[in-house]
matplotlib code that plots the C-alpha trace (Angstrom):
import matplotlib.pyplot as plt

x = [154.8, 152.8, 154.8, 154.7, 153.7, 153.9, 151.4, 152.3, 149.6, 147.8, 144.5, 142.5, 140.4, 143.5, 145.0, 141.8, 141.4, 145.0, 144.9, 141.7, 143.1, 146.4, 144.8, 142.6, 145.8, 147.5, 149.7, 150.2, 149.6, 150.9, 149.9, 151.4, 150.1, 153.3, 156.9, 158.3, 155.8, 156.9, 160.6, 159.8, 157.6, 160.3, 162.9, 160.6, 158.6, 161.2, 158.5, 159.2, 157.8, 156.9, 154.2, 154.9, 152.8, 155.0, 152.6, 152.9, 152.1, 155.5, 158.4, 158.2, 158.2, 161.5, 163.1, 161.7, 163.3, 166.6, 166.7, 165.6, 168.3, 171.0, 170.5, 168.0, 167.4, 163.7, 161.8, 159.9, 157.0, 155.9, 152.3, 152.4, 149.8, 149.2, 151.6, 154.0, 156.9, 159.7, 158.9, 158.8, 162.3, 163.6, 162.2, 163.7, 167.0, 166.9, 166.5, 162.8, 162.2, 159.0, 156.0, 152.2, 150.3, 147.0, 144.3, 145.4, 143.9, 144.8, 145.9, 148.6, 149.8, 150.0, 152.0, 154.4, 154.8, 155.7, 158.2, 159.9, 160.1, 161.6, 164.1, 165.1, 165.6, 167.6, 170.0, 170.7, 171.5, 172.8, 173.4, 176.3, 174.1, 170.7, 167.9, 164.9, 163.0, 165.3, 167.8, 170.8, 173.4, 176.6, 178.1, 181.6, 182.2, 180.4, 178.5, 175.0, 172.9, 169.3, 167.8, 171.3, 172.7, 175.6, 175.0, 178.1, 177.9, 180.3, 181.7, 179.4, 176.4, 177.1, 177.5, 174.2, 172.4, 173.8, 172.6, 169.1, 168.9, 170.3, 167.5, 164.8, 161.3, 162.7, 162.4, 165.9, 165.9, 167.9, 170.3, 170.7, 171.7, 174.0, 175.8, 176.3, 177.4, 179.1, 180.0, 178.6, 179.9, 177.6, 174.4, 172.7, 173.8, 170.5, 171.2, 174.0, 171.4, 168.8, 171.4, 172.6, 169.1, 168.2, 171.4, 170.6, 167.0, 168.3, 170.6, 168.3, 164.7, 163.0, 161.0, 163.0, 160.0, 157.9, 160.5, 159.9, 162.9, 163.8, 160.6, 160.4, 158.9, 158.0, 159.7, 161.4, 163.7, 163.6, 162.5, 163.8, 160.9, 161.3, 159.2, 159.4, 156.3, 156.5]
y = [94.7, 96.0, 97.3, 101.1, 102.7, 106.4, 107.5, 110.9, 112.4, 115.7, 114.2, 113.3, 110.7, 108.8, 108.9, 107.6, 104.8, 103.6, 104.0, 101.9, 99.2, 98.9, 99.0, 96.1, 94.1, 94.9, 97.8, 100.9, 103.9, 107.5, 110.2, 113.4, 115.8, 117.7, 116.9, 118.8, 117.1, 113.7, 114.4, 115.2, 112.1, 109.8, 111.2, 111.1, 107.8, 105.7, 103.9, 100.5, 101.7, 105.1, 105.4, 108.7, 110.7, 112.7, 115.7, 117.4, 121.1, 122.1, 119.7, 117.5, 113.9, 113.3, 115.9, 114.1, 110.8, 112.5, 114.0, 110.8, 108.8, 111.1, 109.3, 106.4, 103.2, 102.9, 101.4, 104.1, 103.2, 106.0, 106.8, 107.9, 109.3, 107.1, 108.1, 110.1, 108.0, 110.6, 111.2, 107.5, 107.2, 110.2, 108.9, 105.4, 106.9, 109.1, 106.0, 105.0, 101.3, 100.8, 102.6, 102.1, 103.8, 105.6, 104.3, 101.2, 98.3, 97.6, 94.1, 95.6, 98.1, 95.3, 93.2, 96.1, 96.6, 93.0, 93.0, 96.2, 94.7, 91.5, 93.3, 95.4, 92.3, 90.6, 93.5, 93.5, 89.8, 89.0, 85.3, 84.2, 81.9, 83.2, 80.8, 81.7, 78.6, 76.5, 79.4, 79.3, 82.2, 81.4, 84.9, 83.9, 81.3, 83.4, 80.3, 80.2, 77.1, 76.5, 73.2, 72.0, 72.8, 75.2, 78.3, 80.0, 83.8, 86.4, 88.6, 91.5, 89.2, 87.9, 91.4, 92.4, 89.3, 89.9, 93.5, 92.4, 89.4, 91.2, 93.8, 91.1, 92.7, 96.2, 98.2, 99.2, 101.9, 101.7, 104.4, 102.8, 99.4, 101.0, 103.1, 100.2, 97.6, 99.6, 102.8, 106.4, 107.2, 104.6, 105.8, 106.7, 103.7, 101.9, 99.7, 97.9, 97.0, 95.7, 93.5, 92.0, 91.6, 89.6, 87.5, 86.7, 85.7, 83.4, 81.7, 81.6, 81.3, 78.3, 80.7, 84.0, 85.8, 85.0, 85.6, 84.3, 86.0, 89.3, 91.4, 94.6, 97.7, 99.6, 102.9, 102.6, 99.6, 96.0, 94.0, 90.6, 88.5, 87.3, 84.2, 82.9, 81.2, 77.4]
z = [162.4, 159.5, 156.5, 156.2, 152.9, 152.1, 149.5, 147.8, 145.6, 145.4, 144.5, 147.7, 145.9, 144.7, 148.2, 149.8, 147.3, 147.7, 151.5, 151.7, 149.4, 151.2, 154.7, 153.6, 152.9, 156.2, 155.3, 157.6, 155.3, 155.7, 153.2, 151.7, 149.1, 148.2, 147.4, 150.4, 152.8, 151.2, 151.9, 155.5, 155.9, 154.4, 156.8, 159.8, 159.3, 157.3, 155.2, 153.7, 150.3, 148.7, 146.1, 144.4, 141.9, 139.5, 139.1, 142.5, 143.1, 144.4, 143.6, 140.5, 141.5, 139.7, 142.0, 145.0, 143.8, 143.3, 146.7, 148.4, 146.6, 148.1, 151.4, 151.1, 149.1, 150.1, 147.1, 145.2, 142.8, 140.5, 139.6, 136.0, 133.7, 130.7, 127.8, 130.0, 128.7, 129.1, 132.7, 133.4, 131.9, 133.9, 137.1, 136.7, 135.7, 138.8, 141.1, 141.1, 141.2, 139.2, 137.8, 137.6, 135.0, 135.8, 135.9, 137.7, 139.7, 143.3, 142.3, 140.0, 142.6, 145.3, 142.9, 142.2, 146.0, 146.5, 143.7, 145.1, 148.6, 147.3, 145.2, 148.2, 150.3, 147.6, 147.2, 150.9, 150.9, 147.5, 146.9, 144.8, 142.8, 141.4, 140.3, 138.2, 137.4, 135.1, 134.7, 137.1, 137.2, 139.2, 139.7, 141.1, 138.4, 135.6, 134.7, 133.3, 132.9, 131.6, 132.6, 133.7, 130.2, 130.2, 128.1, 126.7, 127.0, 125.9, 128.8, 127.7, 127.5, 131.0, 132.4, 130.8, 132.1, 135.6, 135.6, 134.7, 137.0, 140.1, 139.5, 138.8, 138.8, 138.4, 135.2, 133.9, 131.3, 128.1, 129.3, 132.7, 131.2, 128.6, 131.2, 133.6, 131.1, 128.4, 130.3, 130.4, 126.9, 125.4, 127.1, 123.8, 121.8, 122.1, 119.0, 121.1, 123.7, 121.2, 119.6, 122.9, 124.3, 121.2, 121.6, 125.2, 124.3, 121.5, 124.0, 127.1, 125.8, 124.4, 122.2, 121.8, 120.3, 123.4, 126.2, 129.7, 131.3, 129.6, 129.1, 127.1, 128.6, 125.4, 125.1, 128.5, 128.8, 130.1, 133.1, 134.2, 135.3, 138.8, 138.4, 134.8, 133.4, 133.3]

ax = plt.figure().add_subplot(projection="3d")
ax.plot(x, y, z, "-o")
ax.set_aspect("equal")
plt.show()
């Protein structure tokens, strides 16, 4: 069966363009132009992916994300106006999986959809050992190797790496990582995160200044690359 995508945007030309592009790649597409209509459509049609504009005429897209996350884990990809950094962060912290900045190409959107679907499948069937190219993370043994060489990580470094790797392909905001690894009281301590990200890169990357695994999303957070460059 074709995968179902719900496109939520109040601009008809955007909806038409996305619908045509997704149809050409075999997706079944539903459309909504308001937040309330989107909530109804998600409950009724149970899409595999939701593509959601933040600037809707009734509910803000962030509120749509919050309401959906009360009962569903469907992947949500945000359509964001260029430079709308604060809304990106709020949407991701509320439970969105990724974002695409307008204007965007269909190739980029399709790539984001594939990543969101893979991440959703991985969460449902989490393997005890994760592999990303030459990087291997053994969760039960808390063992990390790169090219079969053991990498010694502190407990906090391992917890941070695990959080990133189990969400490979998904953008994790600074606040999200800080809360999950250090606890809610540390959600604003971004300097902790920068220090530990640098430490992980120095231990895992052949060239820490040109990382293959842990990518920076400027002003937002970090993304663990699913398929590291050779």
